[in-house]
Residue frames relative to the residue before (quaternion, step in Angstrom):
aa qw qx qy qz dx dy dz
M 1.0000 0.0000 0.0000 0.0000 0.00 0.00 0.00
S 0.3994 -0.7196 0.5109 0.2484 3.57 -0.82 0.96
T 0.6511 -0.5231 0.3855 0.3923 3.53 -1.29 0.43
Q 0.6409 0.5392 -0.3164 0.4454 3.53 1.02 -0.85
T 0.6613 0.4911 -0.3074 0.4765 3.57 0.96 -0.91
Y 0.6356 0.5346 -0.3306 0.4482 3.62 0.96 -0.83
L 0.6760 0.4894 -0.3012 0.4613 3.58 0.89 -0.90
Q 0.6482 0.5232 -0.3214 0.4503 3.59 1.07 -0.71
E 0.7154 0.4572 -0.2462 0.4674 3.56 1.10 -0.77
R 0.5038 0.6524 -0.4316 0.3665 3.57 1.19 -0.27
P 0.4824 -0.6637 0.4727 0.3214 3.64 -0.88 0.82
K 0.4112 -0.7048 0.5242 0.2438 3.54 -0.98 0.85
P 0.5851 -0.5779 0.4237 0.3797 3.61 -1.09 0.67
L 0.5004 -0.6559 0.4734 0.3088 3.56 -1.02 0.79
A 0.4640 -0.6315 0.5382 0.3103 3.54 -1.12 0.69
F 0.0207 0.8243 -0.5617 0.0680 3.58 -0.78 0.97
A 0.0985 -0.7779 0.6200 0.0292 3.52 -0.88 1.01
P 0.4085 -0.7295 0.4844 0.2576 3.62 -0.50 1.11
A 0.4563 -0.6922 0.4894 0.2705 3.57 -0.98 0.83
T 0.5470 -0.5945 0.4815 0.3400 3.52 -1.25 0.50
R 0.3023 -0.7643 0.5430 0.1721 3.58 -0.71 1.04
L 0.1460 -0.7820 0.6042 0.0451 3.58 -0.79 1.09
Q 0.1307 0.7866 -0.5835 0.1540 3.56 -0.28 1.31
Q 0.1440 0.8134 -0.5434 0.1493 3.57 -0.26 1.27
S 0.2731 0.7898 -0.5037 0.2190 3.56 1.07 0.73
F 0.7130 -0.4530 0.3226 0.4271 3.55 -1.31 0.24
A 0.7687 0.3748 -0.1811 0.4857 3.57 0.92 -0.97
A 0.3921 0.7859 -0.4407 0.1853 3.61 1.22 -0.18
A 0.6914 0.4917 -0.2947 0.4398 3.59 0.76 -1.03
A 0.6981 0.4602 -0.2654 0.4801 3.60 0.83 -1.02
E 0.6397 0.5383 -0.3207 0.4452 3.55 1.03 -0.86
K 0.6384 0.5342 -0.3284 0.4464 3.60 0.95 -0.85
R 0.6556 0.5062 -0.3169 0.4620 3.60 0.91 -0.87
I 0.6630 0.5028 -0.3041 0.4639 3.57 0.93 -0.91
L 0.6886 0.4872 -0.3007 0.4451 3.62 0.87 -0.87
V 0.6267 0.5134 -0.3390 0.4782 3.59 1.04 -0.69
W 0.6318 0.5332 -0.3215 0.4616 3.59 1.01 -0.81
L 0.6715 0.4875 -0.2842 0.4802 3.56 0.96 -0.91
A 0.6448 0.5379 -0.3201 0.4386 3.59 0.96 -0.90
E 0.6641 0.5208 -0.2980 0.4461 3.57 0.98 -0.86
R 0.7440 0.3828 -0.1943 0.5121 3.56 1.20 -0.54
T 0.4516 0.6822 -0.4523 0.3551 3.61 1.27 0.14
P 0.5192 -0.6497 0.4545 0.3190 3.62 -0.85 0.90
R 0.5839 -0.6262 0.3898 0.3391 3.60 -0.99 0.82
W 0.6560 0.5315 -0.3391 0.4150 3.62 1.03 -0.60
I 0.6185 0.4832 -0.3492 0.5119 3.58 1.32 -0.10
N 0.0595 -0.8034 0.5922 0.0196 3.58 -0.82 0.99
S 0.7535 -0.4182 0.2720 0.4283 3.55 -1.34 0.07
D 0.6210 0.5479 -0.3454 0.4414 3.59 1.07 -0.70
H 0.6161 0.5418 -0.3405 0.4593 3.58 1.06 -0.75
L 0.6867 0.4863 -0.2816 0.4612 3.54 0.94 -0.91
T 0.6060 0.5393 -0.3508 0.4679 3.58 1.08 -0.70
L 0.6556 0.5028 -0.2976 0.4783 3.56 1.00 -0.91
L 0.6194 0.5371 -0.3376 0.4624 3.61 1.00 -0.79
G 0.6659 0.5114 -0.3076 0.4477 3.57 0.91 -0.90
F 0.6771 0.4867 -0.2993 0.4637 3.60 0.94 -0.89
I 0.6706 0.4913 -0.3138 0.4588 3.58 0.85 -0.92
S 0.6343 0.5258 -0.3275 0.4625 3.61 1.01 -0.80
Q 0.6331 0.5173 -0.3329 0.4697 3.60 0.98 -0.77
C 0.6524 0.5052 -0.3160 0.4682 3.58 0.97 -0.84
M 0.6620 0.4949 -0.3122 0.4684 3.59 1.00 -0.77
A 0.5923 0.5376 -0.3587 0.4811 3.60 1.16 -0.57
V 0.6105 0.5380 -0.3434 0.4689 3.57 1.08 -0.69
V 0.6486 0.5173 -0.3144 0.4615 3.59 0.93 -0.94
C 0.6411 0.5380 -0.3151 0.4475 3.58 0.99 -0.84
H 0.6640 0.5034 -0.2977 0.4659 3.55 0.98 -0.89
V 0.6373 0.5103 -0.3299 0.4740 3.59 1.03 -0.71
L 0.6990 0.4722 -0.2736 0.4621 3.58 0.89 -0.92
A 0.5572 0.6124 -0.3856 0.4072 3.57 1.24 -0.42
R 0.4826 0.6526 -0.4291 0.3964 3.57 1.24 -0.19
W 0.7668 0.3110 -0.1594 0.5384 3.56 1.13 -0.72
N 0.7853 0.1089 -0.0613 0.6063 3.58 1.18 -0.52
R 0.3226 -0.8059 0.4630 0.1791 3.55 -0.15 1.31
Y 0.5970 0.5870 -0.3700 0.4026 3.63 1.14 -0.43
M 0.4861 0.6329 -0.4416 0.4100 3.56 1.28 -0.03
L 0.5283 0.6235 -0.4087 0.4064 3.56 1.25 -0.33
L 0.6117 0.5456 -0.3469 0.4558 3.59 1.12 -0.67
L 0.6596 0.4779 -0.3112 0.4895 3.58 0.95 -0.83
G 0.5953 0.5677 -0.3647 0.4363 3.58 1.10 -0.58
V 0.6098 0.5465 -0.3448 0.4589 3.60 1.11 -0.68
V 0.6291 0.5367 -0.3301 0.4552 3.59 1.04 -0.81
F 0.6994 0.4519 -0.2802 0.4775 3.57 0.89 -0.87
L 0.5783 0.5425 -0.3871 0.4706 3.62 1.12 -0.42
A 0.6366 0.5178 -0.3305 0.4663 3.60 1.05 -0.76
L 0.6582 0.4989 -0.2995 0.4777 3.58 1.01 -0.82
N 0.6012 0.5451 -0.3384 0.4763 3.56 1.13 -0.67
W 0.6380 0.5094 -0.3279 0.4754 3.59 0.97 -0.79
L 0.6444 0.5365 -0.3269 0.4358 3.56 0.91 -0.92
G 0.7263 0.4415 -0.2561 0.4604 3.56 0.75 -1.02
D 0.7214 0.4703 -0.2576 0.4383 3.56 0.85 -0.99
S 0.7152 0.4463 -0.2470 0.4778 3.58 1.11 -0.64
L 0.7150 0.4860 -0.2573 0.4318 3.54 1.02 -0.85
D 0.5420 0.6612 -0.4061 0.3226 3.62 1.11 -0.55
G 0.6974 0.4607 -0.2618 0.4826 3.58 0.90 -0.97
T 0.6477 0.5254 -0.3164 0.4520 3.56 0.98 -0.88
L 0.6356 0.5371 -0.3321 0.4442 3.56 1.00 -0.79
A 0.6496 0.5110 -0.3102 0.4698 3.57 1.00 -0.89
R 0.6673 0.4974 -0.3087 0.4606 3.61 0.94 -0.81
V 0.6571 0.5155 -0.3105 0.4540 3.60 0.93 -0.89
R 0.7366 0.4044 -0.2173 0.4966 3.57 1.02 -0.85
D 0.3462 -0.7656 0.4653 0.2784 3.56 1.37 -0.08
C 0.5306 0.5864 -0.4365 0.4290 3.55 0.85 1.01
Q 0.1708 0.8316 -0.5070 0.1489 3.52 0.94 0.96
R 0.1083 -0.7206 0.6792 0.0876 3.55 -1.30 0.59
P 0.2489 -0.8504 0.4377 0.1525 3.58 0.34 1.29
R 0.7080 0.4418 -0.2852 0.4714 3.61 0.78 -0.92
Y 0.6592 0.5056 -0.2995 0.4691 3.58 0.87 -0.97
G 0.6862 0.5004 -0.2877 0.4427 3.57 0.84 -1.03
F 0.6696 0.4968 -0.3053 0.4601 3.58 0.89 -0.93
Y 0.6814 0.4967 -0.2971 0.4481 3.57 0.86 -0.95
V 0.7107 0.4610 -0.2745 0.4550 3.59 0.72 -1.07
D 0.6523 0.5492 -0.3179 0.4145 3.57 0.84 -0.99
H 0.7635 0.3824 -0.2091 0.4765 3.55 0.78 -1.00
L 0.5635 0.5480 -0.3952 0.4755 3.56 1.19 -0.30
V 0.6423 0.5099 -0.3006 0.4869 3.56 1.03 -0.86
D 0.6265 0.5399 -0.3328 0.4530 3.59 1.00 -0.77
T 0.6406 0.5316 -0.3241 0.4495 3.57 1.04 -0.80
F 0.6750 0.4653 -0.3009 0.4872 3.60 0.88 -0.88
A 0.6430 0.5318 -0.3276 0.4431 3.60 0.96 -0.84
A 0.6444 0.5131 -0.3279 0.4626 3.60 0.97 -0.81
F 0.6305 0.5356 -0.3286 0.4557 3.59 1.00 -0.85
F 0.6882 0.4760 -0.2835 0.4685 3.58 0.86 -0.99
L 0.6534 0.5264 -0.3254 0.4360 3.60 0.95 -0.84
M 0.6840 0.4735 -0.2925 0.4715 3.56 0.87 -0.91
G 0.6163 0.5367 -0.3354 0.4686 3.55 1.14 -0.69
G 0.6415 0.5162 -0.3103 0.4751 3.58 1.02 -0.80
L 0.6386 0.5134 -0.3274 0.4705 3.58 0.95 -0.82
A 0.6552 0.5277 -0.3130 0.4407 3.57 0.95 -0.90
L 0.7087 0.4499 -0.2469 0.4841 3.57 1.13 -0.71
S 0.5558 0.6555 -0.3741 0.3486 3.57 1.25 -0.34
G 0.4204 -0.7004 0.4751 0.3272 3.56 1.13 -0.61
Y 0.6061 0.5708 -0.3509 0.4287 3.60 1.28 -0.07
I 0.7718 0.1884 -0.1211 0.5951 3.57 1.27 -0.18
H 0.5172 -0.6256 0.4714 0.3449 3.59 -1.03 0.71
P 0.5523 -0.6477 0.4048 0.3341 3.62 -0.84 0.93
A 0.6201 0.5503 -0.3470 0.4383 3.58 1.03 -0.74
I 0.6611 0.4904 -0.3077 0.4773 3.60 0.99 -0.79
A 0.6260 0.5409 -0.3346 0.4512 3.61 1.00 -0.80
F 0.7289 0.4098 -0.2490 0.4886 3.58 0.83 -0.92
G 0.5565 0.5596 -0.3954 0.4698 3.58 1.22 -0.33
M 0.6335 0.5134 -0.3170 0.4842 3.58 1.06 -0.75
L 0.6348 0.5271 -0.3259 0.4616 3.58 1.01 -0.80
I 0.6663 0.4971 -0.3101 0.4613 3.59 0.88 -0.90
A 0.6591 0.5122 -0.3095 0.4555 3.56 0.92 -0.89
F 0.6419 0.5255 -0.3114 0.4635 3.56 1.04 -0.85
L 0.6801 0.4913 -0.2925 0.4589 3.57 0.87 -0.92
M 0.6469 0.5129 -0.3229 0.4628 3.59 0.99 -0.77
L 0.6534 0.4932 -0.3112 0.4826 3.57 1.02 -0.82
S 0.6234 0.5334 -0.3344 0.4637 3.60 1.07 -0.71
I 0.6350 0.5248 -0.3324 0.4592 3.58 0.95 -0.85
E 0.6341 0.5229 -0.3236 0.4688 3.58 0.94 -0.88
A 0.6688 0.5042 -0.3049 0.4533 3.62 0.89 -0.93
Y 0.6700 0.4911 -0.3014 0.4681 3.60 0.96 -0.84
L 0.6324 0.5084 -0.3395 0.4757 3.62 1.02 -0.71
A 0.6539 0.4997 -0.3167 0.4717 3.59 0.98 -0.78
T 0.6012 0.5610 -0.3493 0.4493 3.57 1.09 -0.72
Y 0.7084 0.4606 -0.2612 0.4667 3.56 0.90 -0.96
T 0.7654 0.3946 -0.2163 0.4601 3.61 0.84 -0.89
L 0.7811 0.3097 -0.1656 0.5162 3.63 1.07 -0.63
G 0.4156 -0.7284 0.4627 0.2875 3.58 1.19 -0.27
Q 0.6346 0.4797 -0.3362 0.5041 3.56 1.21 0.53
F 0.1741 -0.7964 0.5745 0.0730 3.54 -0.73 1.13
Q 0.2599 -0.7952 0.5377 0.1045 3.53 -0.48 1.32
L 0.1451 -0.8186 0.5539 0.0454 3.58 -0.47 1.25
S 0.7906 0.1538 -0.0921 0.5855 3.59 1.20 -0.31
Y 0.1583 -0.7566 0.6284 0.0871 3.49 -1.26 0.56
W 0.8462 -0.0229 -0.0102 0.5323 3.59 -0.85 1.03
K 0.7043 -0.4864 0.2488 0.4534 3.58 0.91 1.00
F 0.6401 0.4884 -0.3425 0.4842 3.62 1.23 0.23
G 0.0172 0.7859 -0.6166 0.0435 3.52 -0.94 1.01
P 0.7822 -0.3361 0.2195 0.4764 3.58 -1.22 -0.20
T 0.6387 0.5331 -0.3349 0.4423 3.61 1.03 -0.75
E 0.6434 0.5132 -0.3193 0.4699 3.59 0.96 -0.84
I 0.6427 0.5266 -0.3243 0.4522 3.58 0.98 -0.84
R 0.6418 0.5103 -0.3230 0.4726 3.58 1.01 -0.82
L 0.6471 0.5202 -0.3183 0.4575 3.59 0.98 -0.82
L 0.6501 0.5084 -0.3191 0.4660 3.57 0.99 -0.80
L 0.6624 0.4947 -0.3072 0.4712 3.59 0.96 -0.85
A 0.6319 0.5109 -0.3379 0.4749 3.61 1.03 -0.76
A 0.6523 0.5000 -0.3217 0.4701 3.62 0.94 -0.83
A 0.6358 0.5214 -0.3320 0.4623 3.60 1.03 -0.73
N 0.6169 0.5450 -0.3384 0.4560 3.59 1.03 -0.75
L 0.6684 0.4891 -0.2914 0.4786 3.58 0.96 -0.89
A 0.6601 0.5168 -0.3123 0.4468 3.56 0.96 -0.88
L 0.6354 0.5575 -0.3316 0.4188 3.59 1.04 -0.80
L 0.5659 0.6062 -0.3905 0.3997 3.58 1.14 -0.49
R 0.7831 0.3054 -0.1480 0.5211 3.55 1.06 -0.76
W 0.7987 0.1486 -0.0662 0.5793 3.56 0.97 -0.86
P 0.1374 -0.8364 0.5252 0.0755 3.61 0.12 1.20
T 0.7873 0.2140 -0.1339 0.5625 3.60 1.17 -0.44
A 0.1978 -0.7458 0.6231 0.1282 3.55 -1.33 0.35
K 0.3753 -0.7180 0.5423 0.2225 3.56 -1.08 0.73
V 0.0199 0.7839 -0.6164 0.0725 3.55 -0.75 1.16
L 0.8362 -0.0606 -0.0055 0.5450 3.59 -0.64 1.14
G 0.7357 -0.4515 0.2302 0.4493 3.51 0.97 0.93
R 0.6976 0.4295 -0.2754 0.5029 3.59 1.25 0.04
Q 0.4341 -0.7007 0.5017 0.2623 3.57 -1.12 0.67
F 0.0143 0.7795 -0.6245 0.0466 3.52 -0.94 1.01
G 0.5358 -0.5958 0.4728 0.3666 3.57 -1.19 0.46
W 0.6061 -0.5780 0.4043 0.3677 3.54 -1.12 0.72
L 0.6949 0.4680 -0.2927 0.4609 3.56 0.87 -0.91
D 0.5786 0.5532 -0.3903 0.4548 3.63 1.12 -0.49
V 0.6699 0.4843 -0.2997 0.4763 3.60 0.90 -0.94
G 0.6798 0.4908 -0.2909 0.4609 3.58 0.89 -0.93
G 0.6424 0.5417 -0.3121 0.4432 3.54 1.06 -0.82
V 0.6586 0.4948 -0.3183 0.4692 3.59 0.93 -0.84
I 0.6386 0.5100 -0.3227 0.4774 3.57 1.03 -0.82
G 0.6558 0.5215 -0.3130 0.4472 3.57 0.99 -0.82
I 0.6260 0.5314 -0.3274 0.4675 3.58 1.00 -0.83
G 0.6783 0.4951 -0.2927 0.4573 3.55 0.88 -0.97
G 0.6535 0.5208 -0.3061 0.4561 3.56 0.99 -0.87
M 0.6830 0.4790 -0.2887 0.4698 3.60 0.86 -0.90
A 0.6224 0.5384 -0.3368 0.4576 3.57 1.06 -0.76
L 0.6678 0.4929 -0.2951 0.4733 3.57 0.98 -0.87
M 0.6215 0.5316 -0.3298 0.4717 3.58 1.03 -0.80
L 0.6518 0.5257 -0.3091 0.4507 3.58 0.96 -0.92
I 0.6807 0.4929 -0.3012 0.4506 3.58 0.82 -0.97
I 0.6816 0.4898 -0.2933 0.4578 3.60 0.84 -0.96
S 0.6687 0.4922 -0.3030 0.4677 3.59 0.91 -0.94
A 0.6472 0.5200 -0.3241 0.4535 3.57 0.94 -0.83
L 0.6582 0.5001 -0.3096 0.4699 3.61 0.94 -0.80
Q 0.6628 0.5062 -0.3050 0.4598 3.57 0.93 -0.94
H 0.7102 0.4606 -0.2748 0.4561 3.58 0.79 -0.94
T 0.6121 0.5370 -0.3497 0.4633 3.59 1.08 -0.68
C 0.6638 0.4968 -0.3042 0.4690 3.58 0.94 -0.89
T 0.6335 0.5292 -0.3292 0.4585 3.60 0.98 -0.81
L 0.6863 0.4752 -0.2813 0.4732 3.59 0.85 -0.93
Y 0.6237 0.5373 -0.3397 0.4549 3.60 1.03 -0.75
R 0.6640 0.4928 -0.2994 0.4761 3.58 0.93 -0.91
E 0.6998 0.4749 -0.2893 0.4483 3.62 0.88 -0.84
E 0.7911 0.2370 -0.1338 0.5478 3.60 1.09 -0.56
K 0.1941 0.8130 -0.5188 0.1796 3.54 1.10 0.78
L 0.4214 -0.6983 0.5232 0.2472 3.56 -0.91 0.95
S 0.4366 -0.6973 0.4997 0.2711 3.57 -0.98 0.80
């Protein structure tokens, strides 16, 4: 095969237009300022891939801490530290690429959210093994999270808008809630609801499942209506 023929047969790079990022969570404004400040001071030898790996490893270590908390509740404190490192890696990787103007939109989007999927699976599995939450509730949260993620990715592809937060809640707020729950569990492992004792994470998990299910239904209806109007048959 000649060089000219080979070059003609090579697949051309796909045309790609980055989606508009919609981030309207409670912490979004302050978080953006902090991340830009950190990105501007990050050593040059550290790149976005390093931070993505830091975020994933930290999430896995948080899982280990939750499992070990079954025998030593103070491992919950170490879990909070790893949640903070997970936030650093997972949130700073994209900001660093944008600040340095070295973005890889397709690669970054794919890898970042694939890692998030595995991390969510491991985290919910760790919570289920911790003894602080009923396994059915933990995996119910995982299913609700994955369904909401699928809806967000479909909307990204069809509408060109990537929803990073829902009702002022995004990944950072979820980490803060989980960290607060870890601290609360050290002193109050259970809560009384309607005269019965339940674990704090069981109560929070059920609320989380209901909230994500409602977000999913409303977003699906809104996006379906938008697409129907934009592609209405004459």
